[in-house]
All heavy atoms as TSV, in Angstrom:
chain	resi	resn	atom	element	x	y	z
A	1	MET	N	N	-0.495	-31.930	-18.103
A	1	MET	CA	C	-0.980	-31.632	-16.773
A	1	MET	C	C	-0.321	-32.592	-15.795
A	1	MET	O	O	-0.104	-33.750	-16.081
A	1	MET	CB	C	-2.517	-31.753	-16.741
A	1	MET	CG	C	-3.079	-31.275	-15.440
A	1	MET	SD	S	-4.841	-30.837	-15.414
A	1	MET	CE	C	-5.654	-32.007	-16.398
A	2	LEU	N	N	-0.021	-32.088	-14.593
A	2	LEU	CA	C	0.614	-32.910	-13.577
A	2	LEU	C	C	-0.385	-33.882	-12.967
A	2	LEU	O	O	-1.571	-33.582	-12.826
A	2	LEU	CB	C	1.206	-32.016	-12.483
A	2	LEU	CG	C	2.294	-31.042	-12.933
A	2	LEU	CD1	C	2.658	-30.115	-11.796
A	2	LEU	CD2	C	3.514	-31.790	-13.410
A	3	LYS	N	N	0.099	-35.052	-12.578
A	3	LYS	CA	C	-0.776	-36.073	-12.015
A	3	LYS	C	C	-1.243	-35.729	-10.612
A	3	LYS	O	O	-2.335	-36.095	-10.219
A	3	LYS	CB	C	-0.060	-37.420	-12.004
A	3	LYS	CG	C	0.204	-37.972	-13.369
A	3	LYS	CD	C	0.910	-39.294	-13.284
A	3	LYS	CE	C	1.237	-39.814	-14.675
A	3	LYS	NZ	N	1.927	-41.087	-14.630
A	4	ASP	N	N	-0.401	-35.057	-9.826
A	4	ASP	CA	C	-0.743	-34.790	-8.426
A	4	ASP	C	C	-1.551	-33.501	-8.227
A	4	ASP	O	O	-1.887	-33.154	-7.112
A	4	ASP	CB	C	0.519	-34.750	-7.568
A	4	ASP	CG	C	1.517	-33.693	-8.045
A	4	ASP	OD1	O	1.384	-33.227	-9.189
A	4	ASP	OD2	O	2.409	-33.350	-7.260
A	5	VAL	N	N	-1.893	-32.810	-9.290
A	5	VAL	CA	C	-2.682	-31.585	-9.192
A	5	VAL	C	C	-4.161	-31.949	-9.128
A	5	VAL	O	O	-4.648	-32.759	-9.914
A	5	VAL	CB	C	-2.420	-30.653	-10.396
A	5	VAL	CG1	C	-3.317	-29.433	-10.344
A	5	VAL	CG2	C	-0.962	-30.243	-10.429
A	6	LYS	N	N	-4.875	-31.356	-8.184
A	6	LYS	CA	C	-6.307	-31.624	-8.042
A	6	LYS	C	C	-7.065	-31.023	-9.226
A	6	LYS	O	O	-6.656	-30.003	-9.781
A	6	LYS	CB	C	-6.827	-31.028	-6.738
A	6	LYS	CG	C	-6.229	-31.678	-5.512
A	6	LYS	CD	C	-6.786	-31.072	-4.250
A	6	LYS	CE	C	-6.155	-31.712	-3.038
A	6	LYS	NZ	N	-6.655	-31.143	-1.795
A	7	PRO	N	N	-8.171	-31.650	-9.619
A	7	PRO	CA	C	-8.925	-31.139	-10.782
A	7	PRO	C	C	-9.392	-29.693	-10.617
A	7	PRO	O	O	-9.357	-28.913	-11.557
A	7	PRO	CB	C	-10.118	-32.087	-10.865
A	7	PRO	CG	C	-9.707	-33.313	-10.149
A	7	PRO	CD	C	-8.736	-32.882	-9.096
A	8	GLY	N	N	-9.825	-29.313	-9.411
A	8	GLY	CA	C	-10.286	-27.942	-9.191
A	8	GLY	C	C	-9.180	-26.927	-9.392
A	8	GLY	O	O	-9.388	-25.855	-9.951
A	9	VAL	N	N	-7.974	-27.273	-8.937
A	9	VAL	CA	C	-6.829	-26.374	-9.086
A	9	VAL	C	C	-6.447	-26.253	-10.556
A	9	VAL	O	O	-6.128	-25.158	-11.037
A	9	VAL	CB	C	-5.633	-26.878	-8.232
A	9	VAL	CG1	C	-4.399	-26.038	-8.482
A	9	VAL	CG2	C	-5.998	-26.895	-6.764
A	10	ALA	N	N	-6.522	-27.362	-11.279
A	10	ALA	CA	C	-6.198	-27.329	-12.709
A	10	ALA	C	C	-7.199	-26.457	-13.463
A	10	ALA	O	O	-6.816	-25.675	-14.345
A	10	ALA	CB	C	-6.193	-28.740	-13.273
A	11	VAL	N	N	-8.477	-26.564	-13.120
A	11	VAL	CA	C	-9.506	-25.759	-13.779
A	11	VAL	C	C	-9.299	-24.283	-13.459
A	11	VAL	O	O	-9.409	-23.418	-14.326
A	11	VAL	CB	C	-10.919	-26.231	-13.350
A	11	VAL	CG1	C	-11.981	-25.260	-13.827
A	11	VAL	CG2	C	-11.186	-27.625	-13.880
A	12	LEU	N	N	-8.982	-23.994	-12.195
A	12	LEU	CA	C	-8.731	-22.604	-11.792
A	12	LEU	C	C	-7.521	-22.037	-12.528
A	12	LEU	O	O	-7.542	-20.906	-13.015
A	12	LEU	CB	C	-8.521	-22.512	-10.278
A	12	LEU	CG	C	-8.232	-21.131	-9.721
A	12	LEU	CD1	C	-9.419	-20.207	-9.948
A	12	LEU	CD2	C	-7.892	-21.213	-8.251
A	13	GLY	N	N	-6.465	-22.835	-12.635
A	13	GLY	CA	C	-5.269	-22.393	-13.350
A	13	GLY	C	C	-5.568	-22.107	-14.814
A	13	GLY	O	O	-5.100	-21.120	-15.380
A	14	GLU	N	N	-6.354	-22.974	-15.436
A	14	GLU	CA	C	-6.722	-22.779	-16.839
A	14	GLU	C	C	-7.591	-21.531	-17.000
A	14	GLU	O	O	-7.431	-20.759	-17.948
A	14	GLU	CB	C	-7.452	-24.009	-17.374
A	14	GLU	CG	C	-7.704	-23.968	-18.849
A	14	GLU	CD	C	-6.435	-23.946	-19.689
A	14	GLU	OE1	O	-5.413	-24.511	-19.259
A	14	GLU	OE2	O	-6.464	-23.337	-20.772
A	15	ALA	N	N	-8.510	-21.311	-16.063
A	15	ALA	CA	C	-9.365	-20.124	-16.119
A	15	ALA	C	C	-8.525	-18.853	-15.972
A	15	ALA	O	O	-8.771	-17.858	-16.666
A	15	ALA	CB	C	-10.424	-20.183	-15.023
A	16	LEU	N	N	-7.543	-18.874	-15.079
A	16	LEU	CA	C	-6.670	-17.708	-14.908
A	16	LEU	C	C	-5.850	-17.436	-16.170
A	16	LEU	O	O	-5.666	-16.289	-16.567
A	16	LEU	CB	C	-5.754	-17.905	-13.701
A	16	LEU	CG	C	-6.435	-17.814	-12.345
A	16	LEU	CD1	C	-5.459	-18.171	-11.231
A	16	LEU	CD2	C	-7.014	-16.429	-12.122
A	17	LYS	N	N	-5.365	-18.506	-16.804
A	17	LYS	CA	C	-4.619	-18.331	-18.059
A	17	LYS	C	C	-5.496	-17.714	-19.138
A	17	LYS	O	O	-5.073	-16.817	-19.859
A	17	LYS	CB	C	-4.082	-19.678	-18.547
A	17	LYS	CG	C	-2.816	-20.125	-17.892
A	17	LYS	CD	C	-2.249	-21.288	-18.691
A	17	LYS	CE	C	-2.023	-22.459	-17.779
A	17	LYS	NZ	N	-1.503	-23.646	-18.470
A	18	MET	N	N	-6.731	-18.210	-19.245
A	18	MET	CA	C	-7.647	-17.672	-20.253
A	18	MET	C	C	-7.972	-16.213	-19.961
A	18	MET	O	O	-8.034	-15.389	-20.879
A	18	MET	CB	C	-8.933	-18.498	-20.284
A	18	MET	CG	C	-8.777	-19.830	-20.952
A	18	MET	SD	S	-10.242	-20.910	-20.963
A	18	MET	CE	C	-11.602	-19.838	-20.844
A	19	ALA	N	N	-8.173	-15.879	-18.686
A	19	ALA	CA	C	-8.488	-14.500	-18.318
A	19	ALA	C	C	-7.324	-13.573	-18.651
A	19	ALA	O	O	-7.520	-12.484	-19.201
A	19	ALA	CB	C	-8.832	-14.426	-16.838
A	20	LEU	N	N	-6.115	-13.987	-18.310
A	20	LEU	CA	C	-4.933	-13.173	-18.601
A	20	LEU	C	C	-4.757	-13.004	-20.110
A	20	LEU	O	O	-4.466	-11.899	-20.592
A	20	LEU	CB	C	-3.687	-13.813	-17.988
A	20	LEU	CG	C	-2.397	-13.036	-18.142
A	20	LEU	CD1	C	-2.523	-11.670	-17.477
A	20	LEU	CD2	C	-1.236	-13.804	-17.567
A	21	ARG	N	N	-4.967	-14.067	-20.854
A	21	ARG	CA	C	-4.871	-13.997	-22.313
A	21	ARG	C	C	-5.897	-13.010	-22.870
A	21	ARG	O	O	-5.600	-12.208	-23.754
A	21	ARG	CB	C	-5.096	-15.389	-22.902
A	21	ARG	CG	C	-4.530	-15.579	-24.260
A	21	ARG	CD	C	-4.653	-17.022	-24.755
A	21	ARG	NE	N	-4.147	-17.982	-23.783
A	21	ARG	CZ	C	-4.798	-19.096	-23.418
A	21	ARG	NH1	N	-5.961	-19.395	-23.951
A	21	ARG	NH2	N	-4.280	-19.916	-22.539
A	22	SER	N	N	-7.103	-13.043	-22.317
A	22	SER	CA	C	-8.157	-12.138	-22.777
A	22	SER	C	C	-7.813	-10.685	-22.445
A	22	SER	O	O	-8.031	-9.785	-23.261
A	22	SER	CB	C	-9.485	-12.516	-22.128
A	22	SER	OG	O	-10.485	-11.611	-22.484
A	23	LEU	N	N	-7.279	-10.453	-21.233
A	23	LEU	CA	C	-6.890	-9.091	-20.847
A	23	LEU	C	C	-5.798	-8.552	-21.763
A	23	LEU	O	O	-5.825	-7.385	-22.162
A	23	LEU	CB	C	-6.414	-9.061	-19.396
A	23	LEU	CG	C	-7.484	-9.223	-18.329
A	23	LEU	CD1	C	-6.837	-9.339	-16.954
A	23	LEU	CD2	C	-8.460	-8.072	-18.353
A	24	LEU	N	N	-4.828	-9.394	-22.076
A	24	LEU	CA	C	-3.730	-8.949	-22.936
A	24	LEU	C	C	-4.186	-8.766	-24.381
A	24	LEU	O	O	-3.694	-7.878	-25.082
A	24	LEU	CB	C	-2.575	-9.948	-22.862
A	24	LEU	CG	C	-1.862	-10.011	-21.513
A	24	LEU	CD1	C	-0.825	-11.133	-21.510
A	24	LEU	CD2	C	-1.221	-8.687	-21.162
A	25	HIS	N	N	-5.108	-9.571	-24.818
A	25	HIS	CA	C	-5.601	-9.476	-26.197
A	25	HIS	C	C	-6.471	-8.233	-26.402
A	25	HIS	O	O	-6.419	-7.600	-27.451
A	25	HIS	CB	C	-6.379	-10.737	-26.565
A	25	HIS	CG	C	-6.874	-10.747	-27.968
A	25	HIS	ND1	N	-6.026	-10.882	-29.052
A	25	HIS	CD2	C	-8.113	-10.617	-28.480
A	25	HIS	CE1	C	-6.740	-10.837	-30.167
A	25	HIS	NE2	N	-8.006	-10.679	-29.851
A	26	ASN	N	N	-7.268	-7.900	-25.413
A	26	ASN	CA	C	-8.184	-6.754	-25.498
A	26	ASN	C	C	-7.685	-5.617	-24.601
A	26	ASN	O	O	-8.331	-5.246	-23.629
A	26	ASN	CB	C	-9.591	-7.177	-25.070
A	26	ASN	CG	C	-10.144	-8.275	-25.944
A	26	ASN	OD1	O	-10.120	-8.158	-27.164
A	26	ASN	ND2	N	-10.612	-9.334	-25.326
A	27	ARG	N	N	-6.540	-5.097	-24.914
A	27	ARG	CA	C	-5.903	-4.087	-24.045
A	27	ARG	C	C	-6.719	-2.808	-23.914
A	27	ARG	O	O	-6.833	-2.257	-22.822
A	27	ARG	CB	C	-4.507	-3.762	-24.558
A	27	ARG	CG	C	-3.565	-4.909	-24.340
A	27	ARG	CD	C	-2.171	-4.565	-24.745
A	27	ARG	NE	N	-1.344	-5.761	-24.595
A	27	ARG	CZ	C	-0.111	-5.837	-25.000
A	27	ARG	NH1	N	0.457	-4.792	-25.577
A	27	ARG	NH2	N	0.570	-6.940	-24.833
A	28	MET	N	N	-7.297	-2.333	-25.009
A	28	MET	CA	C	-8.057	-1.085	-24.956
A	28	MET	C	C	-9.286	-1.257	-24.058
A	28	MET	O	O	-9.592	-0.396	-23.235
A	28	MET	CB	C	-8.475	-0.630	-26.351
A	28	MET	CG	C	-9.218	0.693	-26.354
A	28	MET	SD	S	-8.282	2.054	-25.613
A	28	MET	CE	C	-7.141	2.407	-26.903
A	29	ARG	N	N	-9.975	-2.374	-24.192
A	29	ARG	CA	C	-11.136	-2.630	-23.352
A	29	ARG	C	C	-10.720	-2.731	-21.887
A	29	ARG	O	O	-11.400	-2.214	-20.994
A	29	ARG	CB	C	-11.829	-3.921	-23.787
A	29	ARG	CG	C	-13.094	-4.198	-22.993
A	29	ARG	CD	C	-13.786	-5.436	-23.459
A	29	ARG	NE	N	-12.975	-6.608	-23.114
A	29	ARG	CZ	C	-13.234	-7.831	-23.518
A	29	ARG	NH1	N	-14.255	-8.056	-24.317
A	29	ARG	NH2	N	-12.472	-8.837	-23.160
A	30	THR	N	N	-9.571	-3.359	-21.640
A	30	THR	CA	C	-9.062	-3.490	-20.278
A	30	THR	C	C	-8.750	-2.117	-19.681
A	30	THR	O	O	-9.125	-1.820	-18.540
A	30	THR	CB	C	-7.799	-4.369	-20.269
A	30	THR	OG1	O	-8.127	-5.651	-20.809
A	30	THR	CG2	C	-7.253	-4.530	-18.868
A	31	VAL	N	N	-8.078	-1.269	-20.461
A	31	VAL	CA	C	-7.727	0.072	-19.984
A	31	VAL	C	C	-8.985	0.893	-19.715
A	31	VAL	O	O	-9.091	1.569	-18.686
A	31	VAL	CB	C	-6.801	0.788	-20.999
A	31	VAL	CG1	C	-6.661	2.253	-20.668
A	31	VAL	CG2	C	-5.448	0.114	-21.037
A	32	LEU	N	N	-9.952	0.819	-20.625
A	32	LEU	CA	C	-11.191	1.587	-20.439
A	32	LEU	C	C	-11.985	1.081	-19.234
A	32	LEU	O	O	-12.575	1.873	-18.493
A	32	LEU	CB	C	-12.042	1.532	-21.706
A	32	LEU	CG	C	-11.482	2.290	-22.906
A	32	LEU	CD1	C	-12.337	2.037	-24.135
A	32	LEU	CD2	C	-11.373	3.768	-22.606
A	33	THR	N	N	-11.992	-0.220	-19.021
A	33	THR	CA	C	-12.676	-0.784	-17.854
A	33	THR	C	C	-12.003	-0.320	-16.571
A	33	THR	O	O	-12.677	0.084	-15.614
A	33	THR	CB	C	-12.683	-2.319	-17.928
A	33	THR	OG1	O	-13.350	-2.715	-19.128
A	33	THR	CG2	C	-13.382	-2.921	-16.742
A	34	MET	N	N	-10.671	-0.374	-16.543
A	34	MET	CA	C	-9.941	0.088	-15.359
A	34	MET	C	C	-10.190	1.566	-15.115
A	34	MET	O	O	-10.388	1.986	-13.964
A	34	MET	CB	C	-8.433	-0.165	-15.530
A	34	MET	CG	C	-8.056	-1.607	-15.386
A	34	MET	SD	S	-6.313	-1.985	-15.700
A	34	MET	CE	C	-5.443	-0.568	-15.147
A	35	LEU	N	N	-10.214	2.367	-16.164
A	35	LEU	CA	C	-10.475	3.796	-16.031
A	35	LEU	C	C	-11.872	4.038	-15.462
A	35	LEU	O	O	-12.059	4.878	-14.580
A	35	LEU	CB	C	-10.313	4.486	-17.382
A	35	LEU	CG	C	-10.493	5.995	-17.412
A	35	LEU	CD1	C	-9.425	6.663	-16.546
A	35	LEU	CD2	C	-10.413	6.497	-18.836
A	36	GLY	N	N	-12.848	3.289	-15.951
A	36	GLY	CA	C	-14.210	3.420	-15.434
A	36	GLY	C	C	-14.304	3.051	-13.970
A	36	GLY	O	O	-14.989	3.721	-13.189
A	37	ILE	N	N	-13.622	1.995	-13.572
A	37	ILE	CA	C	-13.628	1.587	-12.167
A	37	ILE	C	C	-12.966	2.647	-11.307
A	37	ILE	O	O	-13.478	3.007	-10.237
A	37	ILE	CB	C	-12.937	0.218	-12.008
A	37	ILE	CG1	C	-13.796	-0.869	-12.650
A	37	ILE	CG2	C	-12.673	-0.097	-10.544
A	37	ILE	CD1	C	-13.112	-2.211	-12.771
A	38	ILE	N	N	-11.845	3.181	-11.763
A	38	ILE	CA	C	-11.128	4.214	-10.996
A	38	ILE	C	C	-11.993	5.462	-10.842
A	38	ILE	O	O	-12.102	6.022	-9.745
A	38	ILE	CB	C	-9.778	4.543	-11.670
A	38	ILE	CG1	C	-8.828	3.356	-11.527
A	38	ILE	CG2	C	-9.163	5.803	-11.089
A	38	ILE	CD1	C	-7.585	3.452	-12.389
A	39	ILE	N	N	-12.618	5.900	-11.920
A	39	ILE	CA	C	-13.489	7.083	-11.858
A	39	ILE	C	C	-14.671	6.815	-10.941
A	39	ILE	O	O	-15.062	7.676	-10.137
A	39	ILE	CB	C	-13.946	7.491	-13.266
A	39	ILE	CG1	C	-12.763	8.053	-14.059
A	39	ILE	CG2	C	-15.081	8.502	-13.213
A	39	ILE	CD1	C	-13.047	8.296	-15.527
A	40	GLY	N	N	-15.252	5.631	-11.027
A	40	GLY	CA	C	-16.392	5.288	-10.183
A	40	GLY	C	C	-16.035	5.281	-8.705
A	40	GLY	O	O	-16.752	5.853	-7.877
A	41	VAL	N	N	-14.931	4.652	-8.361
A	41	VAL	CA	C	-14.507	4.603	-6.957
A	41	VAL	C	C	-14.172	5.998	-6.462
A	41	VAL	O	O	-14.548	6.383	-5.347
A	41	VAL	CB	C	-13.307	3.644	-6.792
A	41	VAL	CG1	C	-12.684	3.769	-5.421
A	41	VAL	CG2	C	-13.752	2.207	-7.046
A	42	ALA	N	N	-13.480	6.793	-7.287
A	42	ALA	CA	C	-13.124	8.156	-6.884
A	42	ALA	C	C	-14.369	9.005	-6.654
A	42	ALA	O	O	-14.422	9.799	-5.705
A	42	ALA	CB	C	-12.229	8.798	-7.939
A	43	SER	N	N	-15.388	8.840	-7.483
A	43	SER	CA	C	-16.605	9.634	-7.302
A	43	SER	C	C	-17.361	9.221	-6.044
A	43	SER	O	O	-17.913	10.072	-5.343
A	43	SER	CB	C	-17.509	9.529	-8.525
A	43	SER	OG	O	-17.990	8.216	-8.680
A	44	VAL	N	N	-17.370	7.933	-5.740
A	44	VAL	CA	C	-18.024	7.482	-4.503
A	44	VAL	C	C	-17.281	8.023	-3.288
A	44	VAL	O	O	-17.904	8.513	-2.334
A	44	VAL	CB	C	-18.096	5.937	-4.462
A	44	VAL	CG1	C	-18.496	5.434	-3.085
A	44	VAL	CG2	C	-19.072	5.433	-5.507
A	45	VAL	N	N	-15.967	7.972	-3.310
A	45	VAL	CA	C	-15.176	8.488	-2.189
A	45	VAL	C	C	-15.383	9.992	-2.037
A	45	VAL	O	O	-15.561	10.499	-0.924
A	45	VAL	CB	C	-13.676	8.153	-2.371
A	45	VAL	CG1	C	-12.812	8.892	-1.372
A	45	VAL	CG2	C	-13.469	6.648	-2.248
A	46	ALA	N	N	-15.383	10.715	-3.152
A	46	ALA	CA	C	-15.583	12.167	-3.093
A	46	ALA	C	C	-16.976	12.501	-2.563
A	46	ALA	O	O	-17.125	13.416	-1.736
A	46	ALA	CB	C	-15.380	12.778	-4.475
A	47	SER	N	N	-17.987	11.771	-3.003
A	47	SER	CA	C	-19.348	12.011	-2.513
A	47	SER	C	C	-19.448	11.733	-1.024
A	47	SER	O	O	-20.084	12.473	-0.274
A	47	SER	CB	C	-20.348	11.129	-3.258
A	47	SER	OG	O	-20.358	11.439	-4.615
A	48	TRP	N	N	-18.809	10.655	-0.591
A	48	TRP	CA	C	-18.828	10.304	0.833
A	48	TRP	C	C	-18.144	11.390	1.664
A	48	TRP	O	O	-18.644	11.780	2.722
A	48	TRP	CB	C	-18.137	8.956	1.034
A	48	TRP	CG	C	-18.105	8.518	2.460
A	48	TRP	CD1	C	-19.132	8.042	3.199
A	48	TRP	CD2	C	-16.972	8.547	3.317
A	48	TRP	NE1	N	-18.700	7.757	4.461
A	48	TRP	CE2	C	-17.377	8.060	4.575
A	48	TRP	CE3	C	-15.643	8.931	3.148
A	48	TRP	CZ2	C	-16.513	7.957	5.641
A	48	TRP	CZ3	C	-14.790	8.818	4.214
A	48	TRP	CH2	C	-15.236	8.338	5.442
A	49	ARG	N	N	-17.004	11.888	1.175
A	49	ARG	CA	C	-16.282	12.948	1.895
A	49	ARG	C	C	-17.125	14.219	1.985
A	49	ARG	O	O	-17.158	14.878	3.022
A	49	ARG	CB	C	-14.945	13.245	1.208
A	49	ARG	CG	C	-13.965	12.113	1.219
A	49	ARG	CD	C	-13.266	11.962	2.502
A	49	ARG	NE	N	-12.457	13.142	2.731
A	49	ARG	CZ	C	-11.601	13.261	3.715
A	49	ARG	NH1	N	-11.444	12.288	4.551
A	49	ARG	NH2	N	-10.910	14.351	3.876
A	50	LEU	N	N	-17.797	14.574	0.899
A	50	LEU	CA	C	-18.659	15.756	0.916
A	50	LEU	C	C	-19.801	15.582	1.909
A	50	LEU	O	O	-20.131	16.508	2.660
A	50	LEU	CB	C	-19.230	16.020	-0.480
A	50	LEU	CG	C	-18.307	16.723	-1.455
A	50	LEU	CD1	C	-18.927	16.728	-2.843
A	50	LEU	CD2	C	-18.026	18.139	-1.001
A	51	ALA	N	N	-20.397	14.406	1.918
A	51	ALA	CA	C	-21.494	14.149	2.851
A	51	ALA	C	C	-21.011	14.228	4.293
A	51	ALA	O	O	-21.696	14.787	5.160
A	51	ALA	CB	C	-22.108	12.776	2.571
A	52	MET	N	N	-19.844	13.702	4.571
A	52	MET	CA	C	-19.301	13.757	5.937
A	52	MET	C	C	-18.983	15.198	6.337
A	52	MET	O	O	-19.213	15.597	7.480
A	52	MET	CB	C	-18.057	12.877	6.054
A	52	MET	CG	C	-18.338	11.402	5.844
A	52	MET	SD	S	-19.640	10.735	6.898
A	52	MET	CE	C	-18.851	10.788	8.466
A	53	ALA	N	N	-18.466	15.984	5.396
A	53	ALA	CA	C	-18.155	17.383	5.694
A	53	ALA	C	C	-19.435	18.164	5.971
A	53	ALA	O	O	-19.489	18.977	6.904
A	53	ALA	CB	C	-17.388	18.011	4.532
A	54	ARG	N	N	-20.463	17.922	5.174
A	54	ARG	CA	C	-21.746	18.597	5.415
A	54	ARG	C	C	-22.339	18.185	6.750
A	54	ARG	O	O	-22.885	19.012	7.476
A	54	ARG	CB	C	-22.728	18.283	4.295
A	54	ARG	CG	C	-22.416	18.984	3.013
A	54	ARG	CD	C	-23.454	18.664	1.969
A	54	ARG	NE	N	-23.098	19.293	0.710
A	54	ARG	CZ	C	-23.613	18.983	-0.439
A	54	ARG	NH1	N	-24.534	18.031	-0.506
A	54	ARG	NH2	N	-23.250	19.603	-1.532
A	55	ASN	N	N	-22.241	16.911	7.056
A	55	ASN	CA	C	-22.754	16.404	8.325
A	55	ASN	C	C	-22.037	17.081	9.497
A	55	ASN	O	O	-22.673	17.493	10.465
A	55	ASN	CB	C	-22.578	14.893	8.398
A	55	ASN	CG	C	-23.294	14.274	9.569
A	55	ASN	OD1	O	-24.222	14.856	10.104
A	55	ASN	ND2	N	-22.866	13.091	9.947
A	56	LYS	N	N	-20.740	17.209	9.393
A	56	LYS	CA	C	-19.961	17.862	10.447
A	56	LYS	C	C	-20.381	19.325	10.586
A	56	LYS	O	O	-20.539	19.832	11.700
A	56	LYS	CB	C	-18.471	17.766	10.122
A	56	LYS	CG	C	-17.579	18.357	11.176
A	56	LYS	CD	C	-16.118	18.207	10.793
A	56	LYS	CE	C	-15.240	18.888	11.817
A	56	LYS	NZ	N	-13.830	18.849	11.443
A	57	ASN	N	N	-20.578	19.996	9.459
A	57	ASN	CA	C	-20.981	21.398	9.468
A	57	ASN	C	C	-22.347	21.559	10.148
A	57	ASN	O	O	-22.537	22.458	10.965
A	57	ASN	CB	C	-21.027	21.932	8.035
A	57	ASN	CG	C	-21.269	23.419	7.972
A	57	ASN	OD1	O	-21.284	24.116	8.980
A	57	ASN	ND2	N	-21.470	23.918	6.766
A	58	VAL	N	N	-23.281	20.696	9.818
A	58	VAL	CA	C	-24.618	20.768	10.416
A	58	VAL	C	C	-24.533	20.520	11.915
A	58	VAL	O	O	-25.168	21.230	12.715
A	58	VAL	CB	C	-25.576	19.758	9.731
A	58	VAL	CG1	C	-26.866	19.613	10.510
A	58	VAL	CG2	C	-25.855	20.195	8.309
A	59	LEU	N	N	-23.751	19.535	12.329
A	59	LEU	CA	C	-23.611	19.250	13.757
A	59	LEU	C	C	-22.986	20.427	14.509
A	59	LEU	O	O	-23.398	20.745	15.631
A	59	LEU	CB	C	-22.789	17.987	13.971
A	59	LEU	CG	C	-23.472	16.679	13.586
A	59	LEU	CD1	C	-22.502	15.507	13.740
A	59	LEU	CD2	C	-24.711	16.454	14.434
A	60	GLU	N	N	-22.002	21.073	13.896
A	60	GLU	CA	C	-21.384	22.241	14.533
A	60	GLU	C	C	-22.398	23.369	14.687
A	60	GLU	O	O	-22.427	24.048	15.720
A	60	GLU	CB	C	-20.179	22.705	13.710
A	60	GLU	CG	C	-18.991	21.788	13.819
A	60	GLU	CD	C	-17.868	22.178	12.871
A	60	GLU	OE1	O	-18.054	23.102	12.048
A	60	GLU	OE2	O	-16.810	21.538	12.955
A	61	ARG	N	N	-23.238	23.579	13.691
A	61	ARG	CA	C	-24.262	24.632	13.785
A	61	ARG	C	C	-25.278	24.306	14.878
A	61	ARG	O	O	-25.699	25.185	15.632
A	61	ARG	CB	C	-24.986	24.795	12.450
A	61	ARG	CG	C	-24.154	25.471	11.404
A	61	ARG	CD	C	-24.942	25.641	10.141
A	61	ARG	NE	N	-24.140	26.274	9.109
A	61	ARG	CZ	C	-24.617	26.647	7.951
A	61	ARG	NH1	N	-25.884	26.440	7.655
A	61	ARG	NH2	N	-23.828	27.221	7.067
A	62	ILE	N	N	-25.677	23.056	14.960
A	62	ILE	CA	C	-26.636	22.662	15.998
A	62	ILE	C	C	-26.026	22.853	17.381
A	62	ILE	O	O	-26.680	23.362	18.302
A	62	ILE	CB	C	-27.100	21.207	15.785
A	62	ILE	CG1	C	-27.951	21.110	14.521
A	62	ILE	CG2	C	-27.866	20.683	16.995
A	62	ILE	CD1	C	-28.300	19.699	14.108
A	63	GLU	N	N	-24.765	22.457	17.546
A	63	GLU	CA	C	-24.097	22.642	18.834
A	63	GLU	C	C	-24.000	24.125	19.192
A	63	GLU	O	O	-24.165	24.506	20.360
A	63	GLU	CB	C	-22.709	22.016	18.804
A	63	GLU	CG	C	-22.720	20.505	18.848
A	63	GLU	CD	C	-21.328	19.912	18.705
A	63	GLU	OE1	O	-20.340	20.686	18.589
A	63	GLU	OE2	O	-21.232	18.684	18.717
A	64	ALA	N	N	-23.726	24.961	18.206
A	64	ALA	CA	C	-23.648	26.405	18.462
A	64	ALA	C	C	-25.015	26.955	18.894
A	64	ALA	O	O	-25.092	27.780	19.797
A	64	ALA	CB	C	-23.157	27.130	17.216
A	65	MET	N	N	-26.077	26.462	18.262
A	65	MET	CA	C	-27.426	26.918	18.631
A	65	MET	C	C	-27.772	26.444	20.041
A	65	MET	O	O	-28.395	27.194	20.814
A	65	MET	CB	C	-28.445	26.378	17.629
A	65	MET	CG	C	-28.369	27.082	16.298
A	65	MET	SD	S	-29.375	26.355	14.975
A	65	MET	CE	C	-30.867	25.928	15.751
A	66	VAL	N	N	-27.356	25.260	20.409
A	66	VAL	CA	C	-27.653	24.740	21.751
A	66	VAL	C	C	-26.876	25.542	22.807
A	66	VAL	O	O	-27.424	25.842	23.876
A	66	VAL	CB	C	-27.301	23.224	21.829
A	66	VAL	CG1	C	-27.327	22.732	23.260
A	66	VAL	CG2	C	-28.246	22.427	20.954
A	67	ARG	N	N	-25.651	25.919	22.510
A	67	ARG	CA	C	-24.864	26.701	23.459
A	67	ARG	C	C	-25.478	28.086	23.687
A	67	ARG	O	O	-25.384	28.639	24.764
A	67	ARG	CB	C	-23.436	26.854	22.956
A	67	ARG	CG	C	-22.579	25.649	23.300
A	67	ARG	CD	C	-21.175	25.863	22.891
A	67	ARG	NE	N	-21.049	25.274	21.536
A	67	ARG	CZ	C	-20.147	25.591	20.652
A	67	ARG	NH1	N	-19.244	26.492	20.921
A	67	ARG	NH2	N	-20.122	25.014	19.484
A	68	ILE	N	N	-26.067	28.651	22.636
A	68	ILE	CA	C	-26.682	29.981	22.768
A	68	ILE	C	C	-27.872	29.919	23.693
A	68	ILE	O	O	-28.102	30.803	24.518
A	68	ILE	CB	C	-27.070	30.527	21.372
A	68	ILE	CG1	C	-25.805	30.826	20.570
A	68	ILE	CG2	C	-27.928	31.769	21.496
A	68	ILE	CD1	C	-26.086	31.207	19.115
A	69	CYS	N	N	-28.679	28.868	23.553
A	69	CYS	CA	C	-29.891	28.733	24.355
A	69	CYS	C	C	-29.501	28.373	25.731
A	69	CYS	O	O	-29.585	28.392	26.724
A	69	CYS	CB	C	-30.815	27.681	23.796
A	69	CYS	SG	S	-31.446	28.091	22.175
């Protein structure tokens, strides 16, 4: 270890090395975790888009009803 490196930076560097080693050692778990995160984010985005589209549709119907009256 270098003398001029702060202890916190050295600990962070060691933690990053251990994390990378763990990711490379457990590749299948890493891939499955990434797949789960991707599917989860995609489903949240899709749900949000559907909700916004429905909201827009409802607002357009209300505006049409107000114009008729």
